[in-house]
N, C-alpha and C positions, 0 to 999 in steps of 0.2 A: 449863574449862567456863565458859560465860557465867553470871553471876549473874542473878537475876531482874530487875535493873534495868540490866544492862550492855547496851550496844548490840550488836546482832547484825551481824557484818561478813561480807560475802561475800569471795571470793578477791581481788577488786580493792580491798578495803579500804573499800567504801562502807558507810555507816551505814544499817542497816535499821530496822524497827519492833521494839521490844522485845516480849517475850512478854506482859508486863503491859499494854502499850499495845494489842496485838492483842486480848487477851481483854476488856479494858475496852471497846474499840470495838465488837467483834462481839457481846459479851454484852449491852450496852445497846441496840445497834441504834438504829433511828429513834425508839423509845420513849424511850431515854435522851437522845437529842438534843432531842426535843420537850420532855421534862421539864426539861432544862437551860435551854432557852430560856425556858420558863415561869417557872422559879425566878428566872432572872436578871431577867426583866421585872418580877417582883414584889419584887425587891430582896433575895431570900433569899441567893443566891450572893454578891452584892456585900457584904452584911452580914457574911458569914463570911470574906471575904478580908481579910487583915491590912493590905494596902497600900491598900485602898479602903474602909475602915470609915467609914461616913457616919452622920450623925445629923440628925434633923429635929425638934428639941425644941420648936420654936415652932409656934403655931397659924397655919397659912397663911391669908392673906387674898387671895392671888392664885394663879392656876393657870398663867397664860401671861404672856409679856412681848413687847411690841412696842417695838423699839429704833430710833428714827429718828435718823439721823446726817447732818448737813449738812456737807459737806467743804469746808474752806478757811478757816473762821473767820468766823462770822456776827457782825456788829456788835451787841453787847449793848445799846448806847445807842439803837439804832434797831430794836430788836425788842421785848424784854420788860423793859427797864430804862431807859426814856427819861430823858434828862438835859437839861432846858430851859436849864440854866445854860450849856451849850455854845453855844446860840444867842445868849444874852445877851452872851457874850464872843467871838463869832465873829470870826475874823481877828486877834485880839489874841494877843500872846505871853503865856504863863503868868506871866511876870515882872510883867505889868501887871495881874494879877488877885490876889485874896486867896489863891490856891491854888498859888503858885510852889513851895512846899515839897514838893508832890507829885512834882516832877520831880528829886528827889535821886537821882543814879545809884546810890548805895550802897543806898538803900531799894528801888529798882527791881529790882536784881539779888540782893537778900538771899535770896530763896527759890528762885532759879533755879540750874540746874546745866548747865554746858556751853553757854552762850548763843552764838547766832550774832550777832556784832557788827554785821551788816548790818541787823538789825532792832532798833529802839530807839524810845523815846518822842520825840515831836515837840512842840516848845513852842508853835508857832502853832496855836491851837485852831480846830477846824472845827465849825461849827454843825450842828445836826441836819439831815439831808438829807430828812427826811420828817416829817409830823405825827404826833400820837398823841392818844389819848383814853381815857377810862375805860370799862370794860366790866363788865357783870354787876352783881349786887347787892353784890359785894365791891369794886367800883370799881378793878379791876386796870387799870393803865395799860399800854397796848399800842400799838406803832407802827402806822401806817396800812398798812405793808407786810404785817402779819399780822392784818388786821382780821377775817377770817373765823375764824381761830383764837381771836381775842379774844371772839367770841360764845360760846365754851365756857369763859369765865373762871371761872365758878362751879364747874367740875369740875376745875380745874387748881391745882396748887401750883407756884409759880414760885420757884426758888432763885436769888437774885441775887448770891450771894457765893462763887462758885467761883473757884478758882485752880489753876494747873498748874505744872509744874516746868521747862518748856523754852519757848523763844520761837520755835521753828520748827515746820513741819508734821509733824515726827515725833510731835508730841503727838496726832495722830490715832490713833497706836498707844497712847499713854499713856491716852487716853480709854477704850480698850477693855481694856487690861491693867492699868493703874495704875502701870506701870513706865516709867522713863526710856527714850526710844527707843533710846539707845545700848546698852541691855541686851539688845536683840533680842527673840526670840520667847518669850512667856509665855502662859499660858492667858488667854483673853478672858472677859469676863463671860458671854457666851453659852455658852462651853464649860463653865464652872463650873455653869451651870444644867442643861446637857445631862448632865453627869457626875453631878450631884446628884439629878436627877429623872427623866431619860429622857423617853420619849414615851408617849402613850396610843394611838398609831396606828402599828402595825408597818409600814404601807405608806407612811409619810411620815417624813422625818427629824425628829428632835427640835429641830434647829437649822437654820433656813433663812436664806439670804442673798439679798436682792433688790436690784436696781440695780447700778450700777458702783461697786465698792469703791475704796478709796484707792489712789493710785499706789504703785509700788515705792519711790519716794523716801520714803514716809511710812508704811510698814508693810506695804503690799500685802496678801498673803494672811494675814500675821500678824494683821491687824485682825479676822479672823474665824477664826483658827486656835485650836488647843488646846494648843500648847506641849508641856510635858512630860506632860500628861494623856494624850496619844496621839491619833493622827489620827481615831479613831472618834468623838471628841467635838468635832471641828471643824465649822464651819458648811458646809452644802451649798448651793452656788450654784444658783439656778434662774433661767433666762433667760426671763422671761415676755414680753419684748418680741419674741422670736423665734417664728416659726410652729412650730418644732420645739424646744421647751424642753429636751428630753432627747436630743440627737443621738447620744450614746454609749450610750444605754439602749434606744432604740427598736429592736425586732426587725424591723419592717417594711422598713426600708431595706436590710437584709441578706437579705431574702426568706426568713426562717426561720419555718416554721410554729410556732404557739404551743406545740403538744405537743412538738415537738423542742426548743424553747428551754427548756421546763419540765424536760425530761430532762437537758439540759446543765447547768442550774443545780443540779439535784439531784446530779449527779455531782460538780460543783465543790464543792458543800457537803460531800459525803462526804470528798473528798480533803483539803479544807481542815481539816476536823475531825480527820482522821487526824493531820495535822501539828499541830493544836491540842492534842491530848492529849500529843504529844511535847514541844511547846513552849508550855505554857499561859500563859507570861508575856510572850509576844511581842506588843507592841501593834500592830505592823504587820500581823501575821497576823489579830489580832482585827478590825482595821479592814477588812481585805480580805474576811473572812467576812461582816461586817456589810454591806459595800457591795454584795456580790453579792445577799444576801437583800433588801436595801432596793431595789436597782435593779429587781428583778423585780416587787415590789409597786408601785413608783412608776409602772410602765407603765400601770396602770389608774387609780391614785389621782391622779396629777398632771393628766392630761387632764380628769378630772372636776372637780378643783379650779379649773382654769383656764377652765372653761366659763362665762365671765362673762355670756354671752348668756342664761343662766338667770335672771339678776337682773331685777328689775322696772325699768321706765324711770325710776321715781322714784329708785331706788337708784343707777342709773347717773348720773343727773343730780346726785345728792348728792355723788358723788365727782368731778364735773367730766368725766365721760367723753364729754360732748357738746361739748367745747371742745378745739381742737387744742393749746392752751397747757397745759391741766391734764390732758389725757387720759393722757400717759405716766406721770406720777407717780400719777394717780388709779388707773391700772391696778395699780400696785404696792400701793397702799393697799387696794384692794378685794380683791386676791389675798391680802393679808395677813389680812384678816378671814376669808376662806374657809379659809386654812391654820389659823388659830387655832381656828375652829369644828371642824376635823377633828383636833384634838389636838396640833398642833405647839406645843412649849413656848416657843420663842424665835424670833421673826422679826426679822431685822436689815435695815432698809431704808437704803440709801445714796442720797444725792442729790448731784449735782455731783462725783462721784468721778473719779479719774484725775489724775496729777500732784499738784500741791499742793492741788487742789480749786477748783471754779469760784467759790466764795464768797470767794475771796482777792482782795479789792477794794483793791489798792494805789493804784489810780486809778479815777476815774469811779465812785465808790461808789454814787451815786444810780442810775445806769444799771444797774450790776451787780445791786444788791439789788432794784431794782424788777422787773427781768426774772425773776430767779430766784425771788423770793418769789411772783410771780404763778403760777409753776408748781406750788408746793407748798402754798400757804396754803389754798386751797379743798379739795383732797383730804385734808389733815390734819384740817381741821374736819369734813369729811364722815365720816372714819373715826371720830372721837370721837363724833359724833352717831349714827352707825349702830350702834356698839357699845353706846351708852347705850340706844337705843330697843329693842334686842334683849335687854337685860338682861345683856350680856356685859362691860360696863365694870366691873361689880362685882368680877369676878375676873380681869380682864385689865389689866395694868399697862402704861401707855404712857409711854415716856421720849423726850423730844426734847432733842438736844444737838448740840454742835459742839466743835472742839478748843480754841479760845480765843476771846477777844473781839477788839476792834480799838481802836486808840489814840484817845483823845479829841483828840489833836492831828492836824493835817493832814499827810499824806504827799503832797508835791507840792501841787497846788491843790485837789484834790477827792477824795483817797483817804485810807485809813487803814491803818496798819501792823499787824503782829501784836501782840497784847496778852495775855500770859499771867497778868497780875496780878489780873484780874477778868473774869468773864464769867458767863453765866447758862444755865440749863436749866429745863425744867419736867417734871412728872410728873402723871399723871392715872389714876384708876381703881385697882383692886386694893388697896383699903383706904387710899388716899391721901386726905387731907383736901382738899376742893375749895375754891376761893375764897381760897387762902392765898398770901401773899407772905412768903418767909423769907429772912433775911439782907439786907444792904444794902451798896452801894458809896458812896464819897464823892460830893460834889456834881458831879464831872466824870466819874464812872465809872472812876476810875483804879485804886483798890484796893478789895478786899473788906474792909470795916471793921467789919462786924457779922456775927457767926456765920460766919466763913469756913470753907469746906469744900474739902478736896482731892477729886479726882475719885473716889477709892475710897469716899468716903462715899455717892456715888450707887450704886456697886456693892453696898455693904453694905445700903442701903435696899431695893434690889431683892431680894437674897437673903433679907432679913428678912421681906419681904412674902410670899415664897414658902415661908416656914417653915424656911429654912435658916440655920444659924449659920456664917458664913464660917470661923470657927476650927475647926469640926469637919470642914471640907472639906480640911484640910491632909493631905498625904501624909507619912508618917513620915520619908522620906528627902528631902523637899523642904521644908525649913523656910522659911516665908514671913516677910517683915518685918512689923512691926506696922502700918505704913502700908498694906500690901497688904490687910489685913482691913477697914480703914475703920471708921466708926461709923454706924449707921443715923441718919438725920436725924429724930429723934423728933418734932420740932415739926410735921412735915407728915403724920404717921401718925395716922389716926383711931382 
């Protein structure tokens, strides 16, 4: 006789549904399913699950995160860490300056792992390719390529002392996971936020990805994936540039009446939950169930979110929607604000994605950065100003970053190579002190010499502002390294 938990087998040996499974499913019915969904959304089920025990011991100052990533490596000296000393010694070898010791190969590679020898420091210095000036009451120095963002200086905290572990574009993955690119897929910062907090809108994902992500060479889908947390916590890509942003969700193209589609989703949900009771720990199944439910809700929620024509002409102009240069990225930024308004926890915006990234200016840096910055500067400033005037910047944390900086020395006559030893990022809103500059590089921008921070310190700061302790997000069977947790950057927290 089969025991109460033994699988029932038919004559062909197929595993059926256990008696306990059948009774649990039919006894609870839709009331049980609805209750389970409500408890999970409120965190009751998750708190009782040994492998997903979470804690939110900190007082949250942010509810949402906007994560802006520029692919390819933005020059820190010509964005938010200007170095006029480069112009003073333009064209000279470092050996002809007081700073020749900066080019010691042993020091360059001290913190790096698995370097690509094709990327290295260059001794002939390249002067600044654009001007800079001070902005705001804080006097933040910002290059002319980011002059619009500079007008928000008093709301920003610039971190000028970041470093990373590798000298090639795989650090696009490192920026999002904290791990060396050769280690492969690990949870991204967005997936940790999704796992820790979830969404407040059941019809939209908690983690949305906009723009073209990094190329397969540099992380690809892993830069917005969830690694061992499971696919249900991965970012959901939304193609706002397309007239049909949800081609695999829309029922109209298959000529399915709404009532028939609702019945199909209901049946799929019942079948999936039957399997879910039998296999409660299957992350692929949980992700599938979630995707079906989410897809149905998104059919209404996404078109409403993307109805940008509902915005005032003043708002559209603020984001640069009236200019063909700024309109594409402006659309991403405005969509982001609308997603955040509707309860999406984490929106990740890529710019210049694909391959190594468009910001990878090995030659003609002036032409490259002038063109690309003109696409993003006004929309980013518009986003910050729009969030602030709506009172949303108080609890929305905005993060701007890239994978590494660029060399103070020239590559060729007018380019800059990859530079992992020093680069910058900035944060705004969500309890971050405005008008702050934290950390410093040397006179040429070669090393982080004051308050250096590895990239996971950015992650730790984000989680801290959301009220999450990175160490309590650990899974018992997935021990993380100390560097994975990082340390919140206290000096920029209000």
